[in-house]
Each structure stands twice: as structure tokens, then as C-alpha cells.
C-alpha positions as CSV (number, residue, x, y, z in Angstrom):
1,M,39.7,5.6,-6.7
2,K,43.2,5.9,-8.4
3,T,41.5,5.8,-11.8
4,L,39.1,8.5,-10.8
5,V,41.9,10.9,-9.6
6,T,43.9,10.2,-12.7
7,G,40.9,11.0,-14.9
8,L,40.2,14.2,-13.1
9,L,43.8,15.4,-13.4
10,S,43.9,14.5,-17.1
11,A,40.7,16.4,-17.6
12,A,42.0,19.4,-15.7
13,C,45.2,19.4,-17.8
14,F,43.3,19.2,-21.0
15,S,41.1,22.1,-19.9
16,L,44.1,24.2,-19.2
17,L,45.6,23.4,-22.6
18,A,42.4,24.2,-24.3
19,L,42.0,27.6,-22.6
20,P,43.2,30.8,-24.3
21,P,46.7,31.9,-23.1
22,A,45.3,34.8,-21.1
23,L,43.4,32.4,-18.9
24,A,45.6,29.4,-18.9
25,Q,48.7,31.4,-17.7
26,T,47.4,34.1,-15.4
27,T,51.0,35.1,-14.4
28,R,51.8,36.5,-17.8
29,P,50.9,40.1,-18.8
30,K,47.6,40.4,-20.6
31,P,48.2,40.6,-24.3
32,K,46.9,43.5,-26.4
33,K,43.5,43.3,-27.8
34,P,43.6,42.0,-31.4
35,A,42.5,44.3,-34.2
36,P,38.8,44.1,-35.1
37,T,38.0,41.7,-37.8
38,A,35.2,41.6,-40.4
39,K,31.9,40.2,-39.2
40,A,31.3,36.6,-40.0
41,A,28.6,35.8,-42.5
42,P,25.3,34.9,-41.0
43,A,24.7,31.2,-40.5
44,A,22.3,29.5,-43.0
45,P,18.9,28.9,-41.5
46,A,18.4,25.4,-40.0
47,A,16.4,23.0,-42.0
48,P,12.9,22.5,-40.7
49,Q,12.5,19.4,-38.5
50,E,10.6,16.6,-40.2
51,T,7.4,15.5,-38.6
52,P,7.7,11.8,-37.5
53,P,5.4,9.5,-39.4
54,P,2.2,8.6,-37.5
55,G,2.1,5.3,-35.7
56,A,0.4,2.3,-37.2
57,A,-3.2,1.6,-36.2
58,P,-3.4,-0.8,-33.2
59,R,-4.0,-4.4,-34.2
60,D,-6.0,-6.9,-32.2
61,F,-4.1,-9.7,-30.6
62,K,-4.3,-13.1,-32.2
63,L,-4.1,-16.2,-30.0
64,P,-1.6,-18.7,-31.5
65,P,-3.2,-21.9,-32.8
66,R,-3.5,-24.3,-29.9
67,E,-4.6,-27.8,-29.2
68,E,-7.0,-28.3,-26.3
69,F,-8.3,-31.6,-24.9
70,T,-9.8,-33.0,-21.8
71,L,-9.0,-36.5,-20.4
72,A,-11.7,-38.9,-19.3
73,N,-10.9,-38.0,-15.6
74,G,-11.6,-34.3,-16.2
75,L,-8.0,-33.0,-16.5
76,Q,-7.8,-30.2,-19.1
77,A,-4.7,-29.5,-21.3
78,K,-3.9,-26.6,-23.6
79,L,-0.8,-26.9,-25.9
80,V,0.4,-23.7,-27.7
81,P,3.2,-23.9,-30.2
82,F,5.1,-20.6,-29.9
83,G,8.4,-19.3,-31.2
84,E,11.5,-21.0,-32.5
85,I,13.7,-21.2,-29.4
86,P,14.0,-24.9,-28.5
87,K,12.5,-24.5,-25.1
88,T,9.2,-25.7,-23.6
89,T,7.4,-23.9,-20.7
90,V,4.8,-25.7,-18.6
91,L,2.4,-24.5,-16.0
92,I,0.2,-26.9,-14.0
93,T,-2.6,-25.3,-11.9
94,I,-4.5,-27.2,-9.2
95,Q,-7.5,-25.5,-7.7
96,A,-6.3,-26.1,-4.1
97,G,-5.1,-22.9,-2.5
98,N,-5.3,-20.9,0.7
99,V,-9.0,-20.4,0.1
100,H,-9.5,-24.1,0.6
101,E,-7.6,-24.4,3.9
102,P,-9.7,-25.6,6.9
103,E,-10.2,-23.2,9.8
104,G,-7.1,-23.3,12.1
105,Q,-4.9,-24.7,9.4
106,T,-3.8,-21.5,7.6
107,G,-0.7,-22.2,5.6
108,I,-1.3,-25.9,5.1
109,A,-1.6,-25.4,1.3
110,D,1.9,-23.7,1.2
111,L,3.4,-26.4,3.4
112,L,2.1,-29.1,1.1
113,A,3.5,-27.3,-1.9
114,R,6.9,-27.3,-0.3
115,L,6.6,-31.0,0.5
116,L,5.8,-31.9,-3.1
117,K,9.3,-30.8,-4.1
118,E,10.7,-33.4,-1.7
119,G,10.2,-36.1,-4.3
120,T,8.5,-39.4,-5.0
121,P,9.2,-43.0,-4.2
122,T,11.2,-43.4,-7.4
123,R,12.6,-39.8,-7.4
124,P,13.9,-38.5,-4.1
125,A,14.5,-34.8,-3.8
126,T,18.1,-34.9,-5.0
127,A,17.2,-37.2,-8.0
128,L,14.2,-35.0,-8.9
129,A,16.4,-31.9,-8.9
130,G,19.1,-33.6,-10.9
131,Q,16.7,-34.9,-13.5
132,V,15.1,-31.5,-14.1
133,A,18.5,-29.9,-14.4
134,G,19.5,-32.7,-16.8
135,M,16.7,-31.6,-19.1
136,G,18.1,-28.1,-19.1
137,G,15.2,-26.9,-17.0
138,S,13.9,-25.8,-13.7
139,L,10.9,-26.5,-11.4
140,S,9.1,-24.4,-8.8
141,I,6.0,-25.2,-6.8
142,S,4.0,-22.7,-4.8
143,A,0.5,-22.2,-3.3
144,G,-1.5,-19.1,-4.0
145,A,-4.9,-17.8,-2.7
146,D,-6.9,-19.9,-5.2
147,Q,-4.6,-22.5,-6.7
148,T,-1.3,-24.4,-6.3
149,Y,1.2,-23.8,-9.2
150,L,3.9,-26.0,-10.7
151,R,6.0,-24.1,-13.1
152,A,8.7,-25.8,-15.1
153,D,10.7,-25.6,-18.3
154,C,13.1,-27.7,-20.3
155,L,14.8,-28.1,-23.7
156,S,12.2,-29.0,-26.2
157,E,13.4,-32.6,-26.8
158,Y,12.6,-33.4,-23.1
159,A,9.1,-32.0,-23.0
160,P,7.3,-35.5,-22.9
161,Q,9.7,-36.7,-20.1
162,L,9.1,-33.4,-18.2
163,L,5.3,-34.0,-18.3
164,A,5.8,-37.5,-17.0
165,L,8.1,-36.3,-14.2
166,L,5.5,-33.7,-13.1
167,A,2.8,-36.3,-13.1
168,D,4.9,-38.4,-10.7
169,V,5.5,-35.3,-8.5
170,V,1.8,-34.5,-8.2
171,Q,0.3,-38.0,-8.1
172,H,2.9,-39.9,-5.9
173,P,4.4,-37.5,-3.4
174,T,6.3,-39.1,-0.5
175,L,5.6,-36.1,1.9
176,P,8.6,-37.2,4.1
177,A,8.0,-36.6,7.8
178,G,11.7,-36.0,8.4
179,E,11.7,-32.9,6.2
180,L,8.7,-31.2,7.9
181,P,10.7,-29.3,10.6
182,R,13.1,-27.9,8.0
183,L,10.4,-26.8,5.7
184,T,8.3,-25.3,8.5
185,A,11.4,-23.3,9.7
186,D,12.0,-22.0,6.2
187,F,8.3,-21.1,5.9
188,K,8.4,-19.2,9.2
189,R,11.4,-17.2,8.1
190,Q,9.7,-16.2,4.9
191,L,6.6,-15.1,6.7
192,N,8.5,-13.2,9.3
193,L,10.3,-11.3,6.5
194,Q,7.0,-10.4,5.0
195,R,5.6,-9.3,8.3
196,A,8.5,-6.9,8.8
197,Q,7.6,-5.0,5.6
198,P,5.3,-1.9,6.2
199,G,3.8,-2.2,2.8
200,F,2.7,-5.8,3.5
201,Q,1.5,-4.8,7.0
202,A,-0.7,-2.1,5.5
203,E,-2.1,-4.2,2.7
204,Q,-2.8,-7.1,5.1
205,K,-4.7,-4.9,7.5
206,M,-6.8,-3.6,4.6
207,R,-7.6,-7.2,3.4
208,E,-8.6,-8.2,6.9
209,A,-11.1,-5.3,6.8
210,V,-12.6,-5.8,3.3
211,Y,-12.5,-9.6,3.3
212,A,-13.7,-10.2,6.8
213,G,-15.2,-13.6,7.2
214,H,-13.5,-15.0,4.1
215,P,-10.1,-16.8,3.8
216,Y,-8.7,-13.9,1.7
217,G,-9.0,-11.8,4.9
218,R,-7.2,-14.2,7.2
219,P,-4.0,-12.9,8.8
220,L,-0.7,-14.7,8.2
221,P,-0.2,-17.7,10.5
222,T,2.0,-17.1,13.6
223,D,5.1,-19.2,14.3
224,A,3.1,-21.2,16.9
225,Q,0.3,-21.9,14.3
226,L,2.8,-23.1,11.8
227,D,4.5,-25.3,14.3
228,A,1.1,-26.9,15.0
229,L,0.6,-27.9,11.4
230,T,1.2,-31.7,11.0
231,L,1.9,-34.1,8.2
232,V,-1.5,-35.8,8.8
233,Q,-3.1,-32.4,8.0
234,A,-1.0,-32.0,4.9
235,K,-2.0,-35.5,3.7
236,A,-5.7,-34.9,4.5
237,F,-5.6,-31.6,2.5
238,Y,-4.0,-33.5,-0.4
239,D,-6.6,-36.2,-0.3
240,K,-9.5,-33.8,-0.1
241,E,-8.5,-31.0,-2.5
242,Y,-6.2,-32.5,-5.1
243,G,-7.5,-34.3,-8.2
244,A,-7.7,-34.4,-12.0
245,R,-10.9,-32.4,-12.3
246,R,-9.3,-29.4,-10.5
247,T,-6.1,-29.6,-12.6
248,A,-5.1,-27.9,-15.9
249,I,-1.9,-28.2,-17.9
250,F,-0.7,-25.4,-20.0
251,V,2.3,-25.8,-22.4
252,A,3.8,-23.2,-24.7
253,G,7.0,-23.0,-26.7
254,K,8.6,-25.4,-29.3
255,F,7.6,-29.1,-28.9
256,D,6.4,-32.2,-30.7
257,A,2.6,-31.8,-30.2
258,P,1.6,-35.5,-30.9
259,A,4.4,-36.8,-28.6
260,L,3.4,-34.4,-25.9
261,H,-0.3,-35.2,-26.2
262,Q,0.6,-38.9,-25.9
263,A,2.8,-38.3,-22.9
264,I,0.0,-36.4,-21.1
265,E,-2.5,-39.2,-21.8
266,A,0.0,-41.9,-20.6
267,A,1.1,-40.1,-17.4
268,W,-2.1,-38.3,-16.2
269,A,-5.1,-40.4,-17.4
270,A,-5.1,-42.8,-14.5
271,W,-5.1,-40.1,-11.8
272,P,-8.5,-40.2,-9.9
273,A,-10.9,-37.4,-10.9
274,G,-11.1,-36.1,-7.3
275,P,-13.3,-33.3,-6.2
276,A,-15.2,-30.9,-8.5
277,P,-13.7,-27.4,-8.9
278,L,-15.0,-25.2,-6.1
279,I,-13.8,-21.8,-5.0
280,P,-16.0,-19.9,-2.6
281,V,-16.6,-16.4,-4.1
282,A,-15.7,-13.6,-1.7
283,K,-17.9,-10.6,-1.3
284,A,-15.6,-7.7,-0.6
285,L,-16.9,-5.3,2.0
286,T,-17.0,-1.5,1.7
287,R,-15.4,-0.2,4.9
288,A,-15.0,3.6,4.9
289,A,-12.5,3.8,7.8
290,V,-9.0,5.0,8.6
291,L,-6.9,2.2,10.2
292,T,-3.4,2.6,11.6
293,Q,-0.4,0.6,12.8
294,D,2.3,2.2,14.9
295,R,5.9,2.2,13.6
296,P,7.8,4.3,16.1
297,G,10.5,6.5,14.6
298,A,9.7,5.6,11.0
299,P,10.9,8.3,8.6
300,Q,8.1,7.3,6.2
301,S,4.4,6.5,6.4
302,T,3.1,3.7,4.3
303,L,-0.3,4.4,2.8
304,V,-2.8,1.9,1.4
305,L,-6.2,3.0,0.1
306,G,-8.6,0.5,-1.3
307,L,-12.1,-0.6,-2.0
308,P,-14.0,-3.3,-3.8
309,A,-13.9,-3.2,-7.6
310,V,-14.7,-5.4,-10.6
311,D,-12.9,-8.5,-11.7
312,P,-12.0,-9.5,-15.3
313,T,-15.4,-11.2,-15.9
314,N,-17.2,-7.8,-15.6
315,S,-17.7,-5.7,-18.8
316,D,-16.4,-2.6,-17.0
317,Y,-13.0,-4.2,-16.2
318,V,-11.1,-2.9,-19.2
319,R,-12.5,0.6,-18.6
320,L,-11.3,0.4,-15.0
321,R,-7.9,-0.8,-16.1
322,V,-7.5,2.2,-18.4
323,T,-8.8,4.6,-15.7
324,N,-6.4,3.1,-13.2
325,S,-3.5,3.4,-15.5
326,L,-4.2,7.1,-16.1
327,L,-4.9,7.8,-12.4
328,G,-2.1,6.0,-10.7
329,G,-1.1,2.7,-12.4
330,S,1.6,4.0,-14.7
331,F,4.8,6.1,-14.3
332,G,3.2,9.0,-16.2
333,S,-0.1,8.8,-14.1
334,R,-1.6,11.8,-12.4
335,I,-1.0,10.7,-8.8
336,T,2.6,9.9,-9.6
337,R,3.2,13.2,-11.3
338,N,1.5,15.0,-8.3
339,I,3.0,13.5,-5.2
340,R,6.3,12.3,-6.7
341,E,7.4,14.6,-9.5
342,D,5.7,17.9,-8.3
343,K,5.5,17.6,-4.5
344,G,8.3,15.2,-3.8
345,Y,6.4,13.4,-1.0
346,T,7.2,9.9,-2.2
347,Y,9.5,8.0,-4.6
348,S,7.2,5.2,-6.0
349,P,3.5,5.5,-5.6
350,Y,1.3,3.2,-7.7
351,S,-2.2,1.9,-8.0
352,Y,-3.4,-1.5,-9.2
353,I,-6.4,-3.8,-9.5
354,D,-5.9,-6.8,-7.3
355,T,-8.0,-9.8,-8.5
356,N,-8.9,-13.2,-7.2
357,Y,-11.6,-15.6,-8.3
358,H,-14.5,-13.4,-9.4
359,T,-13.6,-10.6,-7.0
360,G,-11.3,-7.5,-7.2
361,L,-10.0,-4.5,-5.3
362,W,-8.7,-1.2,-6.4
363,I,-5.6,-0.3,-4.4
364,E,-3.3,2.8,-4.2
365,Q,-0.1,2.4,-2.3
366,A,2.7,4.9,-1.4
367,D,5.5,5.3,1.0
368,V,5.6,9.0,1.9
369,T,7.7,11.3,4.2
370,T,6.1,11.1,7.6
371,K,5.5,14.9,7.9
372,D,3.6,14.8,4.6
373,T,1.2,12.0,5.5
374,Y,-1.9,14.3,5.4
375,N,-0.7,16.2,2.4
376,S,-0.2,13.0,0.4
377,L,-3.6,11.6,1.3
378,K,-5.2,15.0,0.4
379,E,-3.4,15.1,-3.0
380,I,-4.4,11.5,-3.8
381,V,-8.0,12.3,-3.1
382,K,-7.8,15.5,-5.0
383,E,-6.6,13.7,-8.1
384,I,-9.4,11.2,-7.9
385,E,-12.1,13.8,-7.5
386,L,-10.6,15.9,-10.3
387,L,-10.8,12.9,-12.6
388,Q,-14.4,12.2,-11.5
389,K,-15.5,15.7,-12.4
390,T,-13.4,16.5,-15.5
391,P,-12.8,14.0,-18.3
392,P,-9.1,13.7,-19.4
393,S,-8.1,15.2,-22.8
394,A,-8.2,13.0,-25.8
395,A,-4.4,13.3,-26.0
396,E,-3.8,12.3,-22.4
397,L,-6.1,9.3,-22.8
398,K,-4.5,8.2,-26.1
399,G,-1.1,8.2,-24.4
400,I,-2.5,5.9,-21.7
401,Q,-4.2,3.7,-24.2
402,N,-0.9,3.3,-26.2
403,Y,0.8,2.4,-22.9
404,E,-1.8,-0.2,-22.0
405,T,-1.8,-1.8,-25.5
406,G,2.0,-1.8,-25.5
407,M,2.1,-3.6,-22.1
408,F,-0.5,-6.1,-23.3
409,V,1.6,-7.0,-26.3
410,L,4.7,-7.3,-24.2
411,R,2.9,-9.6,-21.7
412,N,2.0,-11.9,-24.6
413,S,5.4,-12.0,-26.3
414,T,6.8,-15.0,-24.4
415,P,5.7,-18.6,-23.8
416,G,5.4,-17.8,-20.1
417,G,3.2,-14.7,-20.8
418,I,0.9,-16.7,-23.1
419,I,0.5,-19.4,-20.4
420,N,-0.2,-16.9,-17.7
421,Q,-3.0,-15.3,-19.8
422,L,-4.5,-18.7,-20.6
423,S,-4.4,-19.8,-17.0
424,T,-6.2,-16.6,-15.9
425,M,-8.9,-17.2,-18.5
426,H,-9.3,-20.8,-17.4
427,L,-9.6,-19.8,-13.7
428,Q,-12.0,-16.9,-14.3
429,G,-14.0,-18.7,-17.1
430,L,-13.2,-16.1,-19.7
431,P,-13.7,-16.5,-23.5
432,D,-11.0,-16.1,-26.1
433,T,-12.4,-12.7,-26.9
434,Y,-11.0,-11.5,-23.6
435,L,-7.6,-11.6,-25.3
436,T,-8.5,-11.2,-29.0
437,E,-10.6,-8.1,-28.5
438,Q,-8.6,-6.5,-25.7
439,V,-6.7,-4.0,-27.9
440,Q,-9.9,-2.7,-29.5
441,N,-11.7,-2.6,-26.2
442,I,-8.8,-0.5,-24.6
443,N,-8.8,1.9,-27.5
444,A,-12.6,2.2,-27.4
445,V,-12.6,3.8,-24.0
446,T,-13.7,7.5,-24.1
447,P,-12.7,10.4,-21.9
448,A,-16.3,10.5,-20.6
449,Q,-16.2,6.8,-19.7
450,V,-13.0,7.4,-17.7
451,S,-14.7,10.0,-15.5
452,A,-17.8,7.8,-15.1
453,T,-15.6,4.8,-14.1
454,A,-13.8,6.9,-11.5
455,R,-17.1,8.0,-10.1
456,Q,-18.5,4.5,-9.9
457,Y,-15.5,2.5,-8.7
458,I,-12.8,4.8,-7.2
459,R,-14.7,6.6,-4.5
460,P,-12.6,8.2,-1.7
461,E,-15.6,8.4,0.6
462,A,-15.9,4.6,0.5
463,M,-12.2,3.6,0.8
464,T,-10.5,1.7,3.6
465,T,-7.4,3.7,4.3
466,V,-4.5,2.1,6.2
467,V,-1.5,4.1,7.5
468,V,1.6,2.4,8.9
469,G,3.9,5.0,10.5
470,D,5.1,6.9,13.6
471,Q,1.8,7.3,15.5
472,K,2.9,10.3,17.5
473,V,3.6,12.2,14.3
474,I,0.8,11.0,12.1
475,A,-2.1,11.0,14.6
476,P,-2.9,14.8,14.3
477,Q,-2.5,14.5,10.5
478,L,-4.9,11.6,10.3
479,K,-7.4,13.5,12.5
480,Q,-7.2,16.3,9.9
481,Y,-7.7,13.8,7.1
482,R,-10.7,12.1,8.9
483,D,-12.3,15.4,9.5
484,S,-11.9,16.4,5.8
485,Q,-13.3,13.1,4.6
486,K,-15.7,12.6,7.5
487,K,-14.4,9.0,7.9
488,P,-15.1,7.1,11.2
489,L,-12.4,5.9,13.5
């Protein structure tokens, strides 16, 4: 505060010194007007601005050379030398996620992932953490909808040792009973924090509607349900769902490839093959409805609009990505310009394509001022319908294509980015051309295709709309919206 005041006083003094005497010292008599002087010569015309050179033609992405091999037990490995920084990044995926959880055991995949970090018979939790840190690295283990993920990194010289350590973690977990209460309590706290977020509440309600009857649509487990999960259930899930045939190892960065190949053979070849890969494909439902959740006194309404869309295995997926980016998926998108920049209803609206194994949803989300709930929904629908009827200009589309190709390059500019792309391709069964031809496919999308894609996949009349907000304020607005869209209760 003292510095700020001093700065202001200094600036004021400087301003007074810089003023003409007639203004700086108002107590003095005004001086006489100076005699007229000759007119100054006209300024020379400014040099014309140079036109910036045109950007280079977009270039297709080239996958770095990589080594791929499959062990006799079915485990697959992909090694990608990348960059000069002496670090190695590892991702291990095991197709054993929430989708595989038995009825009544929601969350058991997550609990097992937490138990894996508690160590092995030869590496208790503290020793495990110390050894990873001693390699200059880190380790995280988490469960997702379709898979369990082990992410780790280390200094390049320790890459073979890291792969051996991870093999021990996966193949010989102790799953200590004494740690179960602590891990369960931590898990409950995390889920309760999620449950308190209106954005999560709205998206969860939408998923329950469109994925009804499939594990993707299950609600979060309650505290009582988590307390009922047992170590016996965690061990049974491990025995049933884990195995080499469901496991893939992705490595990127700087490493000794022959030594790493040998380390994987030595540490992972003896693991039993286990079950064959199997993920039940969800059929997302089209549910044209407006769903609400009361949040008394909320100054904002959280909106989530969504409907089934295509996944990366569909030939329309790239066109949908470009269409989404133009409509709501980038900061310069139409919905963002409308309800954020122009109307001021919201601060950060966005749309995205949410994908799981061979299924996808298009989702628009926004937190809007409560009094403008109807207006926001109306403007979102208006932008969608406008795009359906009128193709974008070539210039607008080109800007979005440049954005998409730029983001694609950035996503593939690190070892972690390369690994994420390869693991997505592995899960979805995509060919290399998904990456190598993506730039040209993005730039091949035409304005007419954008409109056609919006008509086919982003249909307001088929959307599930969820609003979390102050019911007494939003109820009449939602009635107005239902009437305008003819959506059922």
C-alpha cells in the first residue's frame, strides 16, 4: 500500500511539473497570449503498411518412428523415441474401468487403483514413493470409465528400472486391509466435492438420462455405498478384470530402446494373459427433455445441453470437431461471442465432444445469470439453427481450421501428448491415418459440410437439457423455453 501511494504522489508531481505554467500554478495571473507563429510544415505522409506474408501451407503430422511388439501373453508395447530432454514418460493402460464394475459395486475400480499405490511385498508404499522420487520421477494411478491408468516418468537412465517397478506394482499388489478405511474416506471426500459442483450435477443428470441402463449412466456412489465396498470385492475385481491381454504400455521420450525392450520382456512376460479385452458398447439414448435440479438462492443457472453424437471411429468425427469448434468449442466461437461477449449472460460457455469406447456425446455447458436462463437457452438454440441454415463464410471457417490444426500440433508436441494420442488410437482401434491425415482432413471440411453436420448431429429438438438453479426463479423461464421448443417435462 505504501508503494502505491508513493507512486501516485510521484506521478501527480510529475504531471504538475509537466503542465504549462498557466495550469500548474493557477494562483498566478494568466500570462499574455504569445504572438502568432508561422504554421508548421505539413507532416510527411506515413509509409504504407506492409502486408504480412501469407502463412505456410498446413503440413500433415508425421508420427515419430516407433517400435511396437506384443509379448506371448498378449501384452502390447509401443516405444516412441521423442525429443532430446533426458526424460522418459510412461503410460500403462489396463482395460478395467468403471464400465466393468459389478452391479452394486460402483467405485470398486477407483478403490482398487488407490490400493495399488500402497505398494508390493518388496516395496511398501513409502519405499515405492522413495524409489520413484529417486529416479527423478513421479507416479499416479487412477481409474476411468473404460480403463485404469498408471502414469509415470523418470530420468532417461532409469527407464528400464521404472518399467520393472511398474510391473511389480501391477502384478504383485499387497492391497493392505489396514489402509482401506483411510482410502475410502479420501474417496468419499473427493466425490462429495464433485457432487457439490453445479456443473457436475448437471452433467451427471444428463448422463443418467442418455446412458440409462449402461454403467456410463450410473450415479456416483453414496457414502454408504462406498463404506460397503470390501477388500474381498477389490481382490475379486483384480482377479477377474486385470491381465496382460488387457494391458498396453506406451513409452515416449529419450531412452535406450534395446534396454527398455529387454526390461519389458523380463518384467512383464510372466504375467498371466487374463481375460480378453471387452468393453460393453453403450447406445446413447436421444431424450428430448428439460430436466432441473433446485439450487435455492443460486445467482447463476448451470446449463448443460447434449445429445448422442459420433465417436472417433466414425468418418464424420473430424467434421463434427470442426463444426463444434466454430459453434461453441473455441474462444472465438459463435455461442461464446453471443452470450458472453455480446449479451454478457455468462463468463465461460463452451461445447465439446465427450467420447468413450465407440460412443460420443455433443455437450454445451454454461453458467449464466439466473434472470437470463431463458434468454441464454434461446440464444444457444438460435446460433445452432442459424448454422444449420446458413453455411459459414470461407474466412470464418478457415480461422477455425487454423485453430484446430494449431491445437492438434500442440497436443502432439510433448511425449505425454504423443502417448495420449497413441493410447486413444489403441482403445478405439484407430489406424495411423487418424493422426497422419488429420491436418488435411480438418482443412478439407467445407462450409456446406459444416451446416450439414450441424443439421445431422447438433439438433436442439433432440437435446436433453439440464438446468441447475434457483427453481422459483427459473421455473417460469423454463416453461417459456419448453413451449418454444415443444419439449416434454
